[in-house]
C-alpha positions in Angstrom: 139.6 118.1 63.0 137.0 115.6 61.8 134.9 116.8 58.9 132.1 115.3 56.8 131.2 116.0 53.2 128.3 115.3 50.9 127.1 116.2 47.5 123.5 117.3 47.4 122.0 118.0 43.9 125.4 118.7 42.5 126.4 121.2 45.3 129.5 120.1 47.3 129.3 121.0 51.0 131.7 120.5 53.9 130.9 120.7 57.7 132.7 120.2 61.0 129.4 119.4 62.7 128.7 115.7 63.4 125.0 115.2 63.8 123.9 112.4 66.1 120.5 111.0 67.0 119.1 112.4 70.3 119.1 110.0 73.3 116.0 107.8 73.5 115.4 107.6 69.7 116.9 104.2 69.2 117.1 101.0 71.3 119.8 98.3 70.8 118.7 94.8 72.0 121.1 93.3 74.6 120.6 89.8 73.2 120.5 90.0 69.4 122.2 93.5 69.1 119.6 94.7 66.5 118.9 98.4 66.7 115.2 99.3 66.6 113.2 102.6 67.1 112.8 103.2 70.9 109.1 104.1 70.4 108.5 100.8 68.7 110.2 99.0 71.6 108.1 100.8 74.1 104.9 100.0 72.2 106.0 96.3 72.2 106.2 96.5 76.1 110.0 96.5 76.1 110.2 93.2 74.3 112.5 93.0 71.2 110.5 92.5 68.1 113.4 90.8 66.4 114.4 88.1 69.0 111.6 88.3 71.7 114.1 89.2 74.4 112.3 90.7 77.5 114.1 93.7 78.8 114.0 94.4 82.5 111.4 96.9 83.4 110.6 98.6 86.7 107.6 98.4 89.0 106.0 101.5 87.7 106.0 100.1 84.2 104.5 96.8 85.3 101.7 98.7 87.1 100.9 100.7 83.9 100.9 97.5 81.8 98.7 95.5 84.1 96.2 97.8 85.8 93.2 99.0 83.9 93.5 102.5 82.4 96.9 102.8 84.2 95.0 103.6 87.4 96.1 102.3 90.8 96.7 103.2 94.4 100.1 102.8 95.9 100.3 101.3 99.4 102.8 101.5 102.3 104.7 104.5 100.7 105.8 105.6 104.2 108.3 102.7 104.6 111.9 103.5 104.1 115.1 101.6 104.9 117.6 102.7 107.5 121.2 101.7 108.3 120.5 99.4 111.2 124.1 98.1 111.6 126.2 101.1 110.6 127.4 99.0 107.7 130.3 100.2 105.5 132.0 98.6 102.5 133.3 100.9 99.7 130.9 103.5 101.2 128.5 103.6 104.1 125.1 101.9 103.7 123.4 105.2 104.6 125.3 107.0 101.9 124.5 104.3 99.4 120.8 104.4 100.2 120.7 108.2 99.8 122.5 108.1 96.5 120.3 105.3 95.1 117.1 106.9 96.2 118.1 110.1 94.5 119.2 108.4 91.3 116.2 106.1 90.8 113.5 108.1 92.6 112.5 105.2 94.7 112.6 104.6 98.5 113.5 101.0 98.3 113.5 97.9 96.0 109.7 97.2 96.0 106.5 99.1 95.4 103.0 97.9 96.2 99.8 99.0 94.5 96.2 98.1 94.4 94.0 98.3 91.3 91.9 96.3 88.8 93.0 93.9 86.1 90.3 93.6 83.5 87.9 94.8 86.2 89.1 92.3 88.8 90.8 93.5 92.0 94.5 92.6 92.4 97.3 93.8 94.7 100.7 93.8 93.0 104.0 94.0 94.8 106.8 94.6 92.3 110.5 94.6 92.8 112.9 97.1 91.2 116.3 95.8 90.1 117.8 99.2 89.7 117.6 99.7 93.5 120.7 98.0 94.7 120.1 95.0 92.4 116.5 94.5 93.6 118.0 93.2 96.9 115.6 92.1 99.7 116.0 94.1 102.9 113.8 94.7 105.9 111.5 97.1 104.0 110.9 94.6 101.1 109.9 92.0 103.7 107.7 94.4 105.6 106.0 95.6 102.4 105.2 92.0 101.5 103.9 91.2 105.0 101.7 94.3 105.0 100.5 93.5 101.4 99.5 90.0 102.7 97.6 91.5 105.6 95.8 93.9 103.3 94.9 91.0 100.9 93.5 88.9 103.8 91.5 91.9 105.1 90.1 92.7 101.7 89.9 89.2 100.2 92.0 90.4 97.3 94.4 88.2 95.4 98.2 89.0 95.5 100.8 89.1 92.7 104.4 89.4 93.6 106.8 90.3 90.7 110.3 89.2 91.6 113.4 90.7 90.0 116.3 90.4 92.5 119.9 89.5 93.1 118.9 88.1 96.5 119.1 89.2 100.2 120.7 92.6 100.8 124.2 92.0 102.3 124.2 95.5 104.0 121.5 94.4 106.4 123.1 91.0 107.1 120.8 88.8 109.3 118.0 91.3 109.1 117.6 90.7 105.4 118.0 86.9 105.8 115.2 87.0 108.4 112.8 88.2 105.6 112.9 84.8 104.0 111.3 83.2 107.0 109.0 86.2 107.6 107.6 86.3 104.1 107.2 82.5 103.9 105.2 82.5 107.2 103.0 85.4 106.1 102.2 83.5 102.8 101.1 80.5 105.0 98.5 82.9 106.6 97.4 84.0 103.1 96.9 80.4 102.1 95.0 79.6 105.2 92.7 82.6 104.4 92.2 81.0 101.0 93.3 84.1 99.1 95.2 83.4 95.8 98.8 84.2 95.5 100.5 84.4 92.1 104.3 84.6 91.8 105.8 86.1 88.6 109.5 85.4 88.2 111.4 87.7 85.9 115.0 88.2 84.9 116.8 87.8 87.2 115.3 86.0 90.2 118.0 84.7 92.4 119.3 84.1 95.9 117.1 84.4 99.0 114.2 85.7 97.0 114.1 82.5 95.0 114.6 80.5 98.2 111.5 82.1 99.8 108.4 83.9 98.5 109.2 83.7 94.8 108.8 80.0 94.6 105.8 79.7 96.9 102.9 80.8 94.6 99.7 79.0 94.1 101.0 79.3 90.6 104.5 80.2 89.7 104.6 82.1 86.4 107.8 83.2 84.6 108.6 85.5 81.7 110.4 83.8 78.8 114.2 83.0 79.2 114.4 84.6 82.6 117.3 83.7 84.8 116.0 81.9 87.9 118.0 80.2 90.5 119.6 80.3 94.0 123.4 80.2 93.4 124.9 81.3 90.1 125.8 78.7 87.5 129.6 79.3 88.0 129.3 78.4 91.7 127.2 75.3 91.0 129.6 74.1 88.3 132.6 74.5 90.6 130.7 72.6 93.4 129.4 69.6 91.4 132.4 69.5 89.0 130.1 68.9 86.0 129.2 70.8 82.9 125.7 72.4 83.1 123.0 72.2 80.4 123.0 75.2 78.0 119.6 76.4 79.1 120.3 75.8 82.8 118.4 78.1 85.2 116.2 79.5 82.5 112.4 79.7 82.8 112.1 76.9 80.2 114.5 74.6 82.1 112.6 75.2 85.4 109.3 74.5 83.7 110.6 71.3 82.2 111.6 70.2 85.7 108.4 71.2 87.5 109.5 74.4 89.3 107.5 76.8 87.1 103.8 76.3 86.1 103.5 78.7 83.3 105.7 80.8 81.0 103.8 83.9 79.8 104.9 86.4 77.2 104.6 90.0 78.5 102.0 91.0 75.9 99.7 88.1 77.2 100.4 88.7 80.9 97.4 90.9 81.7 94.8 88.6 80.0 96.4 85.5 81.5 96.2 87.1 85.0 92.6 88.0 84.3 91.8 84.4 83.4 93.5 83.1 86.5 91.6 85.6 88.7 88.3 84.5 87.2 89.2 80.8 87.7 90.3 81.2 91.3 87.2 83.4 92.1 85.0 80.5 91.0 
């Protein structure tokens, strides 16, 4: 039996009880491995105060960070994915959907909401990586399409927050079709002269990168986010060359002209407000 002893004010005590901190009290940074109080981490918008690493956050958290007074209206909440193809890998797609929906309390990998950012109207479509890797299926594409129609009808700017492993393999060609669908709808948004901002977060990859994520009037990224189409290992094996150390990071893409701005999460709301004011003028 493990036991612990201590001497308090000259009194020797022995106990078999090991006291541990309750869950959620401490946060350990994935990058620098420093442990910090979880409350401090939340107050810092889930950014490590030691190394500035931006943790992945879900759509609901982005809404609360960006919308005034954490007030917003969710749109298109009636859309849910179905198993179109009867797809099965290690389990059926239908079973995977039900288990994921129950686990993360989401219907699919994207939520759309309408609200105000520093008193300026904005529609935000935000992806959730914890729903099958933030993969893009038919529902994600349809929500983007409907968000664009809403923005055109109400002359409201659109922000899409990407966080995805790419197209959802369980929907096969149906998911790949969303690349063309969302790109075509964004053309309609541009023709209506309604601003579209794309925020690329860690990770933004695959068919999402190859479609709507890189088509913003301004492409914005969080610091050190992984952004690319194929993974670095695949690219390295294909071109038979060593890759730069910062390859496929926000900073690398900005240096090569694929990203317009890199914005720290604490500055994101005010930067969006500035851009909304600029585009409105």
